TIFILO-758221 format. One record per residue: residue number from 0; chain; x, y, z of N, C-alpha, C in turn. Coordinates in steps of 0.05 Angstrom, whole numbers, plus 5000, padded with zeros to 4 digits. Example, Ala and Ser with C-alpha at 12.3 -4.5 7.8 and 13.67 -1.06 7.14 Angstrom:
BEGIN
[atom 0,'A',[5264,4886,5156],[5246,4910,5156],[5264,4934,5156]]
[atom 1,'A',[5257,4955,5142],[5273,4979,5143],[5258,5001,5157]]
! end
This chain:
BEGIN
[atom 0,'A',[7206,0640,5443],[7198,0667,5449],[7202,0673,5479]]
[atom 1,'A',[7209,0697,5485],[7212,0705,5513],[7206,0735,5515]]
[atom 2,'A',[7207,0745,5539],[7202,0774,5543],[7227,0789,5535]]
[atom 3,'A',[7224,0813,5523],[7247,0830,5517],[7260,0839,5543]]
[atom 4,'A',[7286,0845,5543],[7299,0854,5567],[7324,0870,5560]]
[atom 5,'A',[7337,0881,5580],[7362,0896,5576],[7384,0881,5591]]
[atom 6,'A',[7406,0875,5578],[7428,0861,5590],[7451,0881,5595]]
[atom 7,'A',[7462,0880,5619],[7485,0897,5626],[7509,0879,5632]]
[atom 8,'A',[7532,0886,5621],[7558,0875,5628],[7575,0898,5638]]
[atom 9,'A',[7575,0902,5664],[7587,0926,5675],[7612,0918,5691]]
[atom 10,'A',[7635,0922,5679],[7660,0912,5690],[7676,0934,5704]]
[atom 11,'A',[7701,0928,5709],[7719,0946,5722],[7725,0971,5705]]
[atom 12,'A',[7730,0966,5679],[7738,0988,5661],[7720,0992,5638]]
[atom 13,'A',[7697,0978,5637],[7679,0980,5614],[7650,0977,5622]]
[atom 14,'A',[7633,0989,5606],[7604,0988,5609],[7592,0979,5582]]
[atom 15,'A',[7576,0957,5582],[7563,0948,5558],[7534,0943,5564]]
[atom 16,'A',[7517,0952,5546],[7488,0948,5549],[7476,0938,5523]]
[atom 17,'A',[7457,0919,5526],[7445,0907,5502],[7415,0907,5506]]
[atom 18,'A',[7401,0918,5486],[7371,0917,5485],[7363,0892,5469]]
[atom 19,'A',[7350,0873,5482],[7344,0847,5470],[7314,0844,5466]]
[atom 20,'A',[7306,0836,5441],[7278,0833,5436],[7267,0806,5444]]
[atom 21,'A',[7241,0801,5439],[7228,0776,5448],[7238,0751,5434]]
[atom 22,'A',[7254,0754,5413],[7266,0731,5399],[7294,0727,5409]]
[atom 23,'A',[7303,0742,5428],[7330,0739,5439],[7351,0753,5421]]
[atom 24,'A',[7343,0770,5403],[7361,0784,5385],[7368,0811,5396]]
[atom 25,'A',[7394,0818,5395],[7402,0845,5404],[7395,0865,5382]]
[atom 26,'A',[7378,0884,5390],[7368,0904,5370],[7381,0931,5375]]
[atom 27,'A',[7395,0935,5397],[7410,0959,5402],[7431,0953,5423]]
[atom 28,'A',[7454,0966,5421],[7474,0962,5441],[7491,0987,5444]]
[atom 29,'A',[7503,0989,5468],[7519,1012,5474],[7544,1004,5490]]
[atom 30,'A',[7566,1015,5484],[7591,1008,5499],[7606,1034,5505]]
[atom 31,'A',[7618,1034,5529],[7633,1058,5538],[7655,1048,5557]]
[atom 32,'A',[7675,1065,5561],[7696,1058,5579],[7690,1066,5608]]
[atom 33,'A',[7666,1072,5614],[7658,1081,5641],[7652,1056,5659]]
[atom 34,'A',[7673,1042,5665],[7670,1019,5684],[7666,1029,5712]]
[atom 35,'A',[7663,1010,5730],[7656,1018,5758],[7676,1036,5771]]
[atom 36,'A',[7702,1033,5764],[7722,1050,5776],[7721,1079,5767]]
[atom 37,'A',[7707,1084,5745],[7704,1111,5734],[7679,1125,5745]]
[atom 38,'A',[7663,1111,5759],[7638,1123,5770],[7644,1138,5796]]
[atom 39,'A',[7638,1164,5796],[7644,1181,5819],[7622,1179,5840]]
[atom 40,'A',[7630,1177,5865],[7612,1179,5888],[7588,1160,5887]]
[atom 41,'A',[7593,1137,5875],[7572,1117,5875],[7548,1124,5858]]
[atom 42,'A',[7551,1142,5838],[7529,1151,5822],[7523,1132,5799]]
[atom 43,'A',[7518,1106,5806],[7514,1086,5785],[7488,1090,5770]]
[atom 44,'A',[7467,1097,5784],[7441,1101,5770],[7443,1124,5750]]
[atom 45,'A',[7457,1145,5758],[7459,1168,5740],[7475,1160,5715]]
[atom 46,'A',[7496,1145,5718],[7512,1135,5695],[7495,1117,5677]]
[atom 47,'A',[7480,1099,5690],[7463,1081,5674],[7443,1097,5657]]
[atom 48,'A',[7430,1116,5670],[7409,1131,5655],[7422,1149,5634]]
[atom 49,'A',[7446,1159,5638],[7459,1175,5618],[7465,1158,5593]]
[atom 50,'A',[7470,1133,5597],[7477,1115,5574],[7452,1103,5561]]
[atom 51,'A',[7432,1095,5576],[7409,1081,5564],[7383,1093,5572]]
[atom 52,'A',[7383,1118,5579],[7359,1132,5589],[7336,1131,5570]]
[atom 53,'A',[7341,1129,5544],[7320,1128,5524],[7307,1101,5520]]
[atom 54,'A',[7320,1080,5532],[7309,1053,5529],[7286,1048,5548]]
[atom 55,'A',[7268,1032,5540],[7243,1026,5554],[7248,1020,5584]]
[atom 56,'A',[7237,1036,5602],[7242,1032,5630],[7225,1010,5642]]
[atom 57,'A',[7206,0999,5627],[7190,0977,5637],[7204,0950,5634]]
[atom 58,'A',[7226,0949,5618],[7239,0924,5613],[7256,0916,5637]]
[atom 59,'A',[7257,0890,5643],[7275,0880,5664],[7304,0884,5655]]
[atom 60,'A',[7320,0893,5674],[7349,0897,5669],[7364,0875,5684]]
[atom 61,'A',[7380,0860,5669],[7397,0840,5681],[7426,0850,5682]]
[atom 62,'A',[7438,0850,5705],[7465,0862,5707],[7485,0842,5720]]
[atom 63,'A',[7507,0839,5706],[7528,0821,5716],[7555,0835,5713]]
[atom 64,'A',[7575,0824,5727],[7601,0836,5725],[7609,0848,5752]]
[atom 65,'A',[7629,0865,5751],[7640,0878,5775],[7620,0898,5788]]
[atom 66,'A',[7598,0902,5775],[7577,0919,5786],[7567,0908,5813]]
[atom 67,'A',[7570,0882,5817],[7561,0870,5843],[7584,0864,5862]]
[atom 68,'A',[7607,0877,5856],[7631,0873,5873],[7631,0893,5896]]
[atom 69,'A',[7651,0892,5912],[7653,0911,5935],[7656,0940,5926]]
[atom 70,'A',[7667,0944,5902],[7670,0971,5891],[7647,0978,5873]]
[atom 71,'A',[7627,0961,5870],[7605,0965,5852],[7581,0979,5864]]
[atom 72,'A',[7558,0975,5851],[7533,0988,5859],[7522,0975,5884]]
[atom 73,'A',[7518,0949,5882],[7508,0933,5905],[7524,0908,5907]]
[atom 74,'A',[7539,0905,5929],[7556,0881,5932],[7538,0857,5938]]
[atom 75,'A',[7544,0835,5924],[7529,0811,5928],[7549,0788,5934]]
[atom 76,'A',[7542,0770,5953],[7561,0748,5959],[7563,0729,5936]]
[atom 77,'A',[7586,0716,5934],[7591,0697,5913],[7575,0671,5918]]
[atom 78,'A',[7570,0657,5896],[7559,0630,5898],[7582,0611,5895]]
[atom 79,'A',[7583,0590,5912],[7605,0571,5912],[7603,0551,5889]]
[atom 80,'A',[7627,0545,5878],[7629,0524,5858],[7630,0497,5871]]
[atom 81,'A',[7620,0476,5857],[7609,0477,5830],[7581,0490,5830]]
[atom 82,'A',[7574,0502,5808],[7549,0517,5806],[7539,0517,5778]]
[atom 83,'A',[7512,0519,5775],[7498,0520,5750],[7485,0548,5746]]
[atom 84,'A',[7474,0552,5723],[7459,0577,5718],[7435,0579,5737]]
[atom 85,'A',[7423,0556,5743],[7400,0555,5762],[7409,0564,5790]]
[atom 86,'A',[7433,0557,5798],[7444,0566,5824],[7447,0596,5825]]
[atom 87,'A',[7457,0607,5803],[7460,0637,5802],[7432,0650,5802]]
[atom 88,'A',[7413,0637,5789],[7386,0648,5788],[7374,0651,5817]]
[atom 89,'A',[7380,0632,5834],[7370,0632,5861],[7382,0655,5877]]
[atom 90,'A',[7405,0665,5869],[7420,0686,5884],[7415,0714,5872]]
[atom 91,'A',[7398,0717,5853],[7393,0743,5841],[7381,0762,5862]]
[atom 92,'A',[7391,0787,5861],[7381,0808,5879],[7367,0829,5862]]
[atom 93,'A',[7342,0835,5869],[7326,0854,5855],[7327,0882,5867]]
[atom 94,'A',[7330,0902,5850],[7333,0930,5860],[7316,0948,5843]]
[atom 95,'A',[7301,0966,5855],[7285,0985,5841],[7299,1012,5842]]
[atom 96,'A',[7303,1024,5819],[7316,1050,5818],[7296,1073,5820]]
[atom 97,'A',[7306,1096,5826],[7289,1120,5829],[7276,1128,5802]]
[atom 98,'A',[7288,1119,5780],[7277,1125,5754],[7256,1105,5745]]
[atom 99,'A',[7252,1084,5762],[7231,1065,5756],[7240,1039,5743]]
[atom 100,'A',[7265,1035,5740],[7275,1010,5728],[7277,0989,5750]]
[atom 101,'A',[7273,0963,5742],[7278,0941,5759],[7303,0926,5750]]
[atom 102,'A',[7324,0926,5767],[7349,0914,5760],[7352,0888,5776]]
[atom 103,'A',[7360,0867,5762],[7365,0841,5774],[7395,0836,5773]]
[atom 104,'A',[7407,0839,5796],[7436,0836,5798],[7444,0806,5800]]
[atom 105,'A',[7461,0798,5782],[7471,0770,5781],[7499,0770,5793]]
[atom 106,'A',[7503,0754,5814],[7529,0753,5827],[7549,0735,5813]]
[atom 107,'A',[7572,0732,5824],[7593,0716,5812],[7598,0690,5827]]
[atom 108,'A',[7620,0677,5821],[7626,0650,5833],[7652,0651,5849]]
[atom 109,'A',[7653,0634,5869],[7676,0631,5886],[7685,0601,5885]]
[atom 110,'A',[7711,0598,5885],[7723,0571,5886],[7743,0569,5908]]
[atom 111,'A',[7741,0548,5924],[7762,0543,5944],[7785,0530,5928]]
[atom 112,'A',[7805,0547,5921],[7826,0539,5903],[7848,0523,5917]]
[atom 113,'A',[7855,0500,5905],[7877,0484,5917],[7904,0497,5914]]
[atom 114,'A',[7906,0517,5896],[7932,0529,5890],[7936,0556,5903]]
[atom 115,'A',[7915,0573,5903],[7918,0600,5914],[7899,0605,5938]]
[atom 116,'A',[7885,0585,5947],[7868,0589,5970],[7839,0595,5963]]
[atom 117,'A',[7835,0618,5950],[7809,0626,5940],[7811,0639,5913]]
[atom 118,'A',[7792,0633,5896],[7791,0645,5869],[7762,0655,5864]]
[atom 119,'A',[7759,0677,5850],[7733,0689,5845],[7730,0699,5817]]
[atom 120,'A',[7706,0702,5808],[7701,0715,5782],[7672,0726,5781]]
[atom 121,'A',[7669,0747,5766],[7643,0759,5762],[7639,0766,5732]]
[atom 122,'A',[7620,0754,5720],[7611,0757,5692],[7622,0736,5673]]
[atom 123,'A',[7647,0726,5678],[7658,0706,5660],[7641,0680,5661]]
[atom 124,'A',[7631,0674,5685],[7614,0650,5688],[7588,0653,5672]]
[atom 125,'A',[7578,0678,5669],[7554,0683,5654],[7560,0678,5624]]
[atom 126,'A',[7583,0686,5615],[7591,0681,5587],[7592,0651,5581]]
[atom 127,'A',[7603,0636,5601],[7605,0607,5597],[7577,0594,5596]]
[atom 128,'A',[7559,0602,5614],[7532,0591,5614],[7518,0598,5587]]
[atom 129,'A',[7526,0620,5575],[7515,0626,5549],[7528,0612,5526]]
[atom 130,'A',[7548,0595,5532],[7563,0581,5511],[7562,0551,5515]]
[atom 131,'A',[7544,0541,5531],[7543,0512,5536],[7535,0496,5511]]
[atom 132,'A',[7522,0510,5492],[7514,0496,5468],[7537,0489,5450]]
[atom 133,'A',[7561,0499,5456],[7585,0493,5440],[7595,0464,5445]]
[atom 134,'A',[7586,0453,5468],[7595,0426,5475],[7623,0424,5486]]
[atom 135,'A',[7636,0447,5489],[7663,0448,5501],[7662,0444,5531]]
[atom 136,'A',[7684,0434,5542],[7687,0431,5571],[7707,0450,5583]]
[atom 137,'A',[7721,0465,5565],[7741,0484,5575],[7737,0511,5561]]
[atom 138,'A',[7736,0532,5576],[7731,0559,5565],[7753,0578,5576]]
[atom 139,'A',[7760,0597,5559],[7780,0617,5566],[7768,0644,5561]]
[atom 140,'A',[7769,0662,5581],[7759,0689,5579],[7783,0708,5583]]
[atom 141,'A',[7797,0716,5562],[7820,0733,5565],[7812,0761,5575]]
[atom 142,'A',[7831,0775,5586],[7825,0802,5596],[7846,0811,5616]]
[atom 143,'A',[7839,0831,5631],[7857,0841,5652],[7864,0818,5671]]
[atom 144,'A',[7844,0803,5678],[7847,0779,5694],[7834,0756,5679]]
[atom 145,'A',[7850,0740,5665],[7840,0718,5648],[7830,0695,5666]]
[atom 146,'A',[7810,0682,5656],[7799,0658,5670],[7800,0634,5652]]
[atom 147,'A',[7808,0611,5663],[7806,0585,5650],[7785,0569,5666]]
[atom 148,'A',[7763,0562,5652],[7739,0552,5666],[7732,0525,5655]]
[atom 149,'A',[7727,0506,5674],[7720,0479,5667],[7690,0474,5673]]
[atom 150,'A',[7678,0459,5654],[7649,0453,5656],[7644,0423,5655]]
[atom 151,'A',[7626,0414,5672],[7616,0386,5670],[7586,0388,5669]]
[atom 152,'A',[7574,0378,5647],[7545,0381,5644],[7537,0410,5643]]
[atom 153,'A',[7519,0418,5661],[7510,0446,5661],[7523,0462,5684]]
[atom 154,'A',[7544,0451,5696],[7556,0464,5719],[7585,0472,5714]]
[atom 155,'A',[7593,0495,5725],[7621,0502,5726],[7633,0489,5750]]
[atom 156,'A',[7654,0473,5746],[7666,0457,5767],[7692,0468,5777]]
[atom 157,'A',[7706,0483,5760],[7733,0492,5768],[7740,0516,5751]]
[atom 158,'A',[7757,0534,5761],[7768,0555,5745],[7793,0566,5758]]
[atom 159,'A',[7809,0580,5742],[7834,0592,5752],[7838,0619,5739]]
[atom 160,'A',[7848,0638,5754],[7853,0665,5745],[7882,0671,5740]]
[atom 161,'A',[7888,0685,5718],[7914,0694,5712],[7914,0724,5707]]
[atom 162,'A',[7931,0739,5720],[7931,0768,5717],[7948,0777,5693]]
[atom 163,'A',[7943,0764,5671],[7960,0768,5647],[7957,0796,5635]]
[atom 164,'A',[7932,0804,5631],[7928,0831,5619],[7939,0853,5636]]
[atom 165,'A',[7936,0850,5662],[7946,0870,5680],[7977,0870,5680]]
[atom 166,'A',[7989,0847,5680],[8018,0845,5679],[8029,0858,5653]]
[atom 167,'A',[8016,0852,5631],[8024,0865,5605],[8023,0895,5608]]
[atom 168,'A',[8001,0905,5618],[7998,0934,5620],[8019,0947,5638]]
[atom 169,'A',[8024,0934,5661],[8044,0944,5679],[8072,0944,5667]]
[atom 170,'A',[8079,0922,5653],[8105,0920,5641],[8107,0940,5617]]
[atom 171,'A',[8086,0942,5602],[8086,0960,5578],[8087,0989,5586]]
[atom 172,'A',[8072,0997,5606],[8069,1025,5612],[8084,1036,5636]]
[atom 173,'A',[8092,1018,5654],[8104,1027,5679],[8131,1014,5686]]
[atom 174,'A',[8144,1003,5666],[8170,0991,5671],[8189,0999,5649]]
[atom 175,'A',[8214,0993,5653],[8235,1000,5633],[8231,0985,5607]]
[atom 176,'A',[8216,0962,5608],[8212,0946,5584],[8198,0962,5563]]
[atom 177,'A',[8181,0981,5570],[8166,0996,5551],[8181,1019,5538]]
[atom 178,'A',[8204,1026,5549],[8219,1050,5540],[8228,1047,5511]]
[atom 179,'A',[8234,1023,5502],[8244,1019,5475],[8221,1014,5455]]
[atom 180,'A',[8197,1012,5464],[8174,1006,5446],[8165,1030,5432]]
[atom 181,'A',[8159,1026,5406],[8151,1049,5389],[8120,1051,5388]]
[atom 182,'A',[8106,1029,5386],[8077,1029,5385],[8067,1001,5393]]
[atom 183,'A',[8041,0998,5391],[8029,0972,5399],[8017,0957,5375]]
[atom 184,'A',[8029,0960,5352],[8020,0946,5328],[8022,0916,5332]]
[atom 185,'A',[8003,0902,5320],[8002,0873,5323],[8021,0860,5303]]
[atom 186,'A',[8044,0852,5313],[8064,0838,5296],[8063,0808,5302]]
[atom 187,'A',[8051,0793,5284],[8046,0765,5289],[8072,0749,5293]]
[atom 188,'A',[8092,0755,5278],[8117,0740,5281],[8130,0744,5308]]
[atom 189,'A',[8130,0770,5317],[8141,0776,5343],[8125,0764,5365]]
[atom 190,'A',[8098,0765,5362],[8081,0752,5383],[8087,0722,5384]]
[atom 191,'A',[8088,0709,5361],[8094,0680,5361],[8121,0674,5373]]
[atom 192,'A',[8140,0691,5369],[8167,0687,5380],[8165,0689,5411]]
[atom 193,'A',[8149,0707,5421],[8145,0709,5450],[8132,0685,5461]]
[atom 194,'A',[8111,0675,5447],[8097,0650,5456],[8117,0627,5457]]
[atom 195,'A',[8132,0623,5436],[8152,0601,5436],[8172,0604,5458]]
[atom 196,'A',[8180,0628,5464],[8199,0633,5487],[8186,0624,5513]]
[atom 197,'A',[8161,0631,5517],[8147,0623,5541],[8144,0593,5543]]
[atom 198,'A',[8137,0580,5521],[8134,0551,5521],[8160,0537,5527]]
[atom 199,'A',[8182,0548,5518],[8208,0536,5522],[8217,0537,5552]]
[atom 200,'A',[8207,0557,5566],[8215,0560,5594],[8192,0572,5610]]
[atom 201,'A',[8170,0557,5613],[8146,0568,5626],[8150,0576,5655]]
[atom 202,'A',[8170,0565,5669],[8175,0572,5697],[8193,0596,5699]]
[atom 203,'A',[8203,0606,5677],[8223,0627,5678],[8213,0654,5669]]
[atom 204,'A',[8188,0661,5676],[8176,0686,5666],[8193,0710,5674]]
[atom 205,'A',[8202,0712,5699],[8216,0735,5708],[8243,0739,5693]]
[atom 206,'A',[8254,0716,5684],[8278,0717,5668],[8272,0724,5639]]
[atom 207,'A',[8251,0712,5628],[8244,0716,5600],[8236,0745,5595]]
[atom 208,'A',[8223,0757,5614],[8214,0785,5610],[8236,0804,5603]]
[atom 209,'A',[8260,0799,5614],[8282,0818,5608],[8291,0816,5579]]
[atom 210,'A',[8284,0794,5566],[8291,0792,5537],[8276,0813,5521]]
[atom 211,'A',[8254,0823,5531],[8240,0845,5517],[8259,0869,5514]]
[atom 212,'A',[8274,0874,5535],[8293,0897,5533],[8318,0889,5518]]
[atom 213,'A',[8329,0866,5525],[8355,0859,5513],[8354,0855,5483]]
[atom 214,'A',[8332,0843,5473],[8330,0838,5444],[8325,0865,5430]]
[atom 215,'A',[8313,0884,5444],[8310,0910,5433],[8336,0926,5432]]
[atom 216,'A',[8352,0923,5453],[8377,0937,5455],[8396,0929,5432]]
[atom 217,'A',[8395,0903,5425],[8414,0893,5405],[8401,0889,5378]]
[atom 218,'A',[8378,0902,5374],[8364,0904,5348],[8356,0876,5337]]
[atom 219,'A',[8353,0857,5355],[8342,0831,5346],[8312,0835,5339]]
[atom 220,'A',[8299,0852,5355],[8272,0859,5350],[8270,0889,5347]]
[atom 221,'A',[8253,0898,5328],[8250,0927,5324],[8232,0939,5345]]
[atom 222,'A',[8234,0965,5350],[8217,0978,5370],[8187,0972,5367]]
[atom 223,'A',[8178,0971,5342],[8150,0966,5337],[8142,0937,5340]]
[atom 224,'A',[8161,0919,5345],[8155,0891,5349],[8154,0883,5379]]
[atom 225,'A',[8165,0900,5396],[8170,0893,5424],[8144,0889,5439]]
[atom 226,'A',[8124,0905,5434],[8099,0902,5449],[8086,0875,5443]]
[atom 227,'A',[8086,0867,5417],[8075,0841,5410],[8091,0818,5422]]
[atom 228,'A',[8117,0821,5423],[8134,0801,5435],[8128,0798,5465]]
[atom 229,'A',[8125,0820,5479],[8118,0820,5507],[8091,0806,5511]]
[atom 230,'A',[8072,0813,5494],[8045,0800,5495],[8048,0770,5492]]
[atom 231,'A',[8064,0761,5473],[8068,0733,5469],[8080,0719,5493]]
[atom 232,'A',[8099,0732,5507],[8111,0719,5530],[8090,0715,5552]]
[atom 233,'A',[8075,0736,5559],[8056,0734,5581],[8033,0715,5575]]
[atom 234,'A',[8022,0717,5550],[8000,0699,5543],[8010,0671,5540]]
[atom 235,'A',[8034,0667,5529],[8045,0640,5526],[8050,0627,5553]]
[atom 236,'A',[8060,0643,5573],[8064,0633,5600],[8037,0624,5612]]
[atom 237,'A',[8017,0640,5608],[7990,0633,5618],[7980,0606,5606]]
[atom 238,'A',[7982,0604,5579],[7973,0580,5565],[7988,0556,5575]]
[atom 239,'A',[8014,0559,5577],[8031,0536,5586],[8023,0526,5613]]
[atom 240,'A',[8019,0544,5632],[8012,0536,5659],[7984,0525,5661]]
[atom 241,'A',[7965,0538,5647],[7937,0531,5649],[7931,0503,5638]]
[atom 242,'A',[7948,0494,5620],[7943,0468,5606],[7962,0446,5616]]
[atom 243,'A',[7976,0451,5637],[7995,0431,5648],[7982,0404,5652]]
[atom 244,'A',[7959,0403,5664],[7946,0378,5671],[7921,0371,5655]]
[atom 245,'A',[7916,0387,5634],[7892,0382,5618],[7896,0363,5595]]
[atom 246,'A',[7875,0351,5586],[7876,0333,5563],[7882,0350,5538]]
[atom 247,'A',[7903,0344,5525],[7912,0361,5502],[7892,0359,5479]]
[atom 248,'A',[7875,0337,5478],[7856,0334,5456],[7829,0347,5463]]
[atom 249,'A',[7827,0359,5486],[7801,0371,5495],[7795,0395,5477]]
[atom 250,'A',[7769,0401,5475],[7761,0425,5460],[7760,0449,5478]]
[atom 251,'A',[7771,0472,5468],[7771,0497,5483],[7755,0518,5467]]
[atom 252,'A',[7743,0536,5481],[7729,0558,5468],[7739,0584,5481]]
[atom 253,'A',[7747,0603,5465],[7756,0629,5475],[7733,0649,5472]]
[atom 254,'A',[7727,0663,5494],[7705,0683,5495],[7718,0710,5500]]
[atom 255,'A',[7720,0726,5478],[7734,0751,5481],[7729,0768,5456]]
[atom 256,'A',[7736,0794,5458],[7735,0811,5434],[7756,0802,5414]]
[atom 257,'A',[7751,0808,5388],[7769,0797,5367],[7799,0804,5372]]
[atom 258,'A',[7805,0828,5382],[7833,0836,5384],[7849,0817,5403]]
[atom 259,'A',[7840,0815,5427],[7854,0798,5446],[7848,0768,5441]]
[atom 260,'A',[7824,0762,5432],[7816,0735,5427],[7833,0722,5405]]
[atom 261,'A',[7840,0737,5385],[7856,0727,5363],[7884,0719,5373]]
[atom 262,'A',[7895,0735,5391],[7921,0728,5402],[7920,0702,5419]]
[atom 263,'A',[7899,0698,5434],[7897,0674,5449],[7894,0650,5431]]
[atom 264,'A',[7878,0653,5410],[7875,0631,5391],[7902,0623,5379]]
[atom 265,'A',[7918,0643,5371],[7945,0638,5360],[7962,0622,5380]]
[atom 266,'A',[7963,0632,5405],[7980,0619,5425],[7971,0591,5430]]
[atom 267,'A',[7945,0586,5432],[7935,0560,5438],[7938,0541,5415]]
[atom 268,'A',[7937,0551,5391],[7942,0534,5368],[7971,0526,5366]]
[atom 269,'A',[7989,0545,5373],[8018,0539,5374],[8022,0516,5394]]
[atom 270,'A',[8006,0516,5415],[8009,0495,5436],[7996,0469,5427]]
[atom 271,'A',[7983,0469,5404],[7972,0444,5393],[7944,0438,5404]]
[atom 272,'A',[7930,0459,5414],[7904,0455,5426],[7882,0457,5405]]
[atom 273,'A',[7860,0443,5410],[7836,0446,5393],[7819,0469,5404]]
[atom 274,'A',[7820,0491,5391],[7807,0515,5401],[7791,0530,5380]]
[atom 275,'A',[7768,0541,5388],[7751,0557,5371],[7744,0583,5385]]
[atom 276,'A',[7735,0602,5368],[7727,0628,5378],[7697,0627,5385]]
[atom 277,'A',[7689,0636,5408],[7661,0635,5417],[7644,0658,5408]]
[atom 278,'A',[7619,0657,5416],[7599,0678,5409],[7606,0704,5424]]
[atom 279,'A',[7610,0726,5410],[7615,0752,5423],[7592,0761,5441]]
[atom 280,'A',[7568,0750,5437],[7545,0758,5453],[7537,0736,5473]]
[atom 281,'A',[7557,0720,5481],[7551,0699,5500],[7542,0710,5527]]
[atom 282,'A',[7550,0734,5534],[7541,0746,5559],[7511,0751,5559]]
[atom 283,'A',[7500,0758,5536],[7471,0762,5533],[7457,0736,5535]]
[atom 284,'A',[7467,0716,5522],[7454,0689,5523],[7455,0678,5551]]
[atom 285,'A',[7478,0682,5565],[7480,0672,5592],[7461,0686,5612]]
[atom 286,'A',[7459,0712,5609],[7440,0727,5627],[7412,0718,5621]]
[atom 287,'A',[7405,0713,5596],[7378,0704,5589],[7373,0677,5601]]
[atom 288,'A',[7392,0659,5601],[7388,0632,5612],[7383,0634,5643]]
[atom 289,'A',[7399,0650,5656],[7396,0654,5685],[7369,0667,5691]]
[atom 290,'A',[7362,0686,5675],[7336,0700,5680],[7312,0681,5676]]
[atom 291,'A',[7315,0662,5656],[7293,0643,5652],[7291,0624,5676]]
[atom 292,'A',[7314,0616,5687],[7313,0599,5711],[7299,0614,5734]]
[atom 293,'A',[7303,0640,5735],[7291,0656,5756],[7263,0665,5751]]
[atom 294,'A',[7252,0658,5727],[7225,0666,5720],[7222,0696,5714]]
[atom 295,'A',[7244,0709,5706],[7243,0738,5701],[7234,0744,5673]]
[atom 296,'A',[7243,0728,5654],[7235,0732,5626],[7223,0706,5614]]
! end
């Protein structure tokens, strides 16, 4: 048993809120596309109240994600890796709103990366802390900027970011590759073909991408297959690079919505990895764990 609370996952392009009871069960939830970049003139409190104004204002609100970034409500410094949920709990920032709510902002993690200098994330680490009961040591959080996250014991020890979702969107919507595409239907065969292409030449992404156009021009792939094929190439390239030095027999858990999560499971299984789909509410469990360490709930 614990105290009821409200969990917020407020990202760049999405807002999600969960009303959690004393048994840790989500009894109400709300989702909207009003991420931090859609909030005008820093009116975060107004947006919050518009979405969950009817929810009990006496409940503690736990907030993670890009809401604590430089473009968010209150910027909070990163906690350095390796780090545990208890380390994030120590860095919680409490804020009282004019409407009477108490918000506990949970910051993200920073890694001194050997490959790109610095790497960061906000909210993905919370999902991982909510998934420690899976026993996995490797987690993947697909999205605009995908994260591959390693865990030892109760601490996140390493992670790497891939701008896969953003690359797909740019190629699909703002390049000539998208001109031949008819729609974004999920074509499994075309996606798998893209994954196999990426695995065959993981260092040749810039070359492989042009095949999206050339195979369309010569009717090897139909217009309605090209989007899936492009998705397979970028996701396959990510999987190939992220697993270069990892134990192939290690267990992986994908934390994502079913649409994108299913594609990652396909690609990782084609790669021969042991992978399962994680709890869609891992963000709620992770925020609860951090809040318990902080004595909030």
